[in-house]
N, C-alpha and C positions, 0 to 999 in steps of 0.2 A: 385164681381166675380173675381177669380184669372185668370190671363192670362195663356193660354196653354203653357206648357213647351215643348221645342224641345228635351229634353234629351232622351225620349223613342225612338225617331226616328233616332238618330245618331248612327252610328256603334261604337262598343266598342273600336276598335283601335284609333278612333278619340278622344274619351274621355280621353284616357290614354296618348296621345301624348304630349310631352313637347317641347316647343320651346327653343332651346339651347341659352343661353346667355353668351356672352364673354366680359370681361372687360379688357381693356388695361391700364397699368400703366407706367408712365414715371419714369425711374430709372436713376439717375445720375451716371456716371462712377466714379470710385475711383480717388482721386487726386483733385487738385484745378481746377476749371473750367477755360477754356481758350477760350476767345472770338476771333474768327478769323475775323479781319477787312481787312487786307491787304493780297495780294497774294505774299508770300515771294519769290517764284520762279520767278514770273514776275519781281519783283523789282531787283532780282539778274541779270536777263537777260538784263534789262534796263541799269544797271550800267556797266555791261560788254561791251555792245555795245557802250555805250557812251565813255568809257575809251579806246576802241580799236582805236578810232581816237584821238590820243594824242593832236594834235594841236587844234582841235575843242573843246576838253575837257578843255584844258588850257585857251582857250579864255573865257570860262564862269566861271572861278574860282573867279571872282570878288566878288561874294557874300560870298563864303566860306572863302576867304581870309579876308574879312572885319569882318565877325563874329568871325573867329579865333583870329584876332587881339584884338577885344573887349573882348573876353573870357580870353585871356592871360593878359589883363590889370587887370582883377579881380584876377588872380593868383599873379600879382605883389604886390597886397595889403597884401599878406601873407608873412610875413618876416621870412622865414626859408629856409633851404636847403632840397631838396628832393632827396634822394639817388636813388629811383626807381619810375618812373611815367609811367602810362598807358594812351595811347590815344585810347579810345575805339570808334570804328566807325570812323577811321581816314580819310576815303575817300582817297584823294591823298596825305596824310600827310601834310595837310595845317597847322596844329598846329606846327608840327616839323619845317616847313619852317618859321613860324612866330616867333618861339622861337630863331631863329638865326639872327633875324633882330632887329633893334631898333624900339620900339613902338612909335607911333606919340605923345603920351602923355608924354613920357619921352625920348626925343631924345638923351640926354646926358648920360643916364645911360647905363651900359653894357647890352647886350642881356640877355634874361632870361635863355638861355641854360647854362649859367655859374652857375646857382643855382640848377642844377640837375646833377646827375651822370649818370643815364641810362634812356633812353626813349624807351618804347616798343609801336609801332604803330600796331593796330589790326583792321582788317576790314573783311567784309563778301565777298567783291569783290576782287579777287586776281589781276585782270588786273588794276583796279583803284588804289589799294594799291601800286603796283610796277611801276606805270606810270612814276614817277619822281625819280626812284631809282638811276639814273646816274647823277642827278643834283648836283651842288656844295654844297648846304646846308647840304647834308648828311655827308660831311666830317667835317663840323663845329661842329657837335654834339659830346659830349664826348663819348657816346656809344648809338647806335641806332639799333634796330632790328625790323623786320616786321613779324607779325603773321597773317595767314589767318584763319578766323573763319568759323565754320560750320553753317548751318541753325539755326538761334536763336530760331525757333519754336520747334526744336527737340533736340538741343544740348546745354548744359550749357557752360558757359565760361570755357576754359581749363586752368585756373590758380588756384593754391592752395590758401587756405585761408591765409590772412595777408601777401600778396605778395608785395603790393605797398604802397608807402607813399602818393600818390595822383592819382586820376583818372580824366581825362579830356574827354569830348566828345563834338564834334561840328557838328551840323546839320546832325545827323544820327539816333538818337533814336526815332524820330517821325515816323519811319517806323516799329517799333517793335510792334508785336501783344500783347504779354504779358509783358507789361512794368513793372507792379509791381514785377513780378518774376525776371526780369533782374536787377531792382534796388536792390532787396534783394541780388542777386549774387554779385553786385558791392560792397555792404556793407560788404559782407563776405571776398572778396579778398583784402579789404583795411585794413591796420594796425590800431590799436586804435589811436584816436585823429588825423585822417587824412581826408583831404577834398575831396569832389567830386564836380566838376564843370562841368556843361553841358549847352548847348544851343540847342534848338529845335525850329522848326517852330510851331507857335501857330495857334489856330483855325480861326483867322481872316485873315490869310495870303491869298493874292490874292483875297480879297473879290470883287474887281472890276471884275475879270474874272469869278468868281462864278455867280454873279448877271447877267452879260451880257449873259453868256451861258445859264442860266436858261430862260431868256426872249427870246433869240433866239430859243431855243428848243420849247418853248411854242408857239411862233409865226409861226414857220415853220412845226412843227410836232405835235402840240397840246398836248404836254406832257413835263415832266421834267425828265432828266436822270442825273446820277452821272458822272461828267466829271473832278471834282477836288476832290482829296482824303480828307476824314475827318481828322482833326488834334485835338490834345489835347487842352483843355482850360486852361488858366492860373489859374483859380480857383481850378482846380483839382491837380495841380502839387505839392503844399504844402502837401496835404493829401497823395499823393503817396510817397513822400520822408519820411514823418513821419511813414507811414505804413512799409516802408523798414527798419526803425530803425535809420534814420539819425537825428542828433540833430543840434541846432543852424542854423535853415533854413533861407535862403534868396532867395526870388523869385522876379524878376523884368522883365519888358517888354520893348522892344525897337522896334520901327517901322523904317524900312529901305525902302525908296521909290526910285525906279529905273525907269528911263524914257526909253521907247522903241519907235521905229518909228511906230510900228503897232502891232496888236495882233498876227500876224503871226511870227514876230521876237521874241515875248515873248514866244510863244509855241515852237519855234525852240530852244531857250535857255533852256527851261525846259527839252526838249528831250536831248540836249547835256550835261546837268547836270546829267541826270539819275533821274530826279525828276518828271517824268510824272506820271499820275494817275495809281495807282496799287491797287485800292480797289477791293474786291472780287465781288462787285455788279456792276462793270463797264459794259458798253454795250458789249464789245467784249467777255466777259465771259458769257453773257446772249444770245449769238448767234445773236445779232443785228449787223447792218452794221457800227455802230459808227457815228462819225460826218461826215456829208456830206458837199459838197461845198456850198449849200444854207444856211446851219446853220452857217458855218464859215463866210460867207459874211455878214449875218445878225448880227452875233456877233461883227464883226468889226465896223459896223455902230452904234450898240447900245452902245458898249464900248465907242466910241468917243463921243457920244451924252451925256451919263451919267457922264463920268469921264474924258473926254479929255480936258475940259476947253477951247475949241476953239483953242488950239495950234497944232503944227505939230506932237508932240509926245504924248504918253499916259503914265500915271503913273501906276505903279504896286507896291502895298504895301506888304512888307514881314514883318510879325510880328514875332519877335524872343523872345522866353521866356528863360531867363537865370535863372539857379538854382544853389544854393550852399548848400551843407549839409555836416555835419561832423559826423564821427563815434564816438561813446562814448569813453572817455578816462579820465584818472586822471587829475585833475586840471582844467577841463572845468567849466565855470560858469553855475550854475544850477538855475532855477526859484525857488522862495520861495514857500513854501507850502501854500496851500489855507487857508485863514483865518489869515495869519501872517502879513498882511498889517497894517501899523500904520496910514495911511491917508485915509479918506473916499473920494471916487471919487465924490460923490455928493457935498462935501464941495469945491472941486477944481473947479467943473463946476459952482457952484453958486458964487464963488469968482472971476470969469473971467479968470480962468486958473492959478491963483496964489496959491501956497501951503500955507494953513493957518498955522500960527505959533502955537506951542504947548503952552498951558496956564500953 
């Protein structure tokens, strides 16, 4: 026996009614996708405030001066004269000051500024860029100009193609949101067969502070928040340079360990450098109250327990990634085509690293 149908008892409008269905589709806007990790406006304010107090800002130049010196030592290995050089993300013109001094590795050689004709220093913070404009090192350079840049998220570099024989950058590009696009712009403004040398903070920088703040957060507030900005990993740098069109790549890592009396002195120096957290997901952007006294005190104890080693000071590790890339040019060495090798790698490994002789 068939079950009774309700169709005869329903009003006709109910039978004809259709439930509207609406589908939403995600459509990507034109152009290359741009992932926003840092708040560029916040970073601009941090650097401007830090540079406004010139004496305090100069006191924490120890790290930028050291990295600039090590970066210029890599430039010393390139035996040529550079008519026009760009210092991109110059901060307080630390590279310009280093070029006018004798490097520790070559104290008897003349300063590097004798091997260039014109240096252009460019930065996004005008106060920091002109902080030391009246110091003596500016008069030692053959020719030196300063250029204030606009927001890198919305404005490209204001230099025409093939303008420079070399581009340097020290401890600045790690705050760029769209680093692949900026690297492509750098390759464009470089002349053929010209080097790009840069140094940025790597992903493991201040790992001691990261771990201690996470544990302090978890202990006092029952959760973990972002207090140290994310940084690029050394494994990604080579791919970024190659994607931008650079050749003959060289990437290496250097750890610089600095001792501080306590975590409060470390964070004060970070603020004076303009290197405080500027991530978009930081607590102040989320409407939270930020680090409290209880978290800071817990962080001090945890930091000393995990990384202090029982001493009066605490270490802080800065991981610096150095990168070198060249624009394409005539006469550069090129890798052989695939399949043109004359020695089998298997034979080399089986012979203990010795190249087998041809029969």
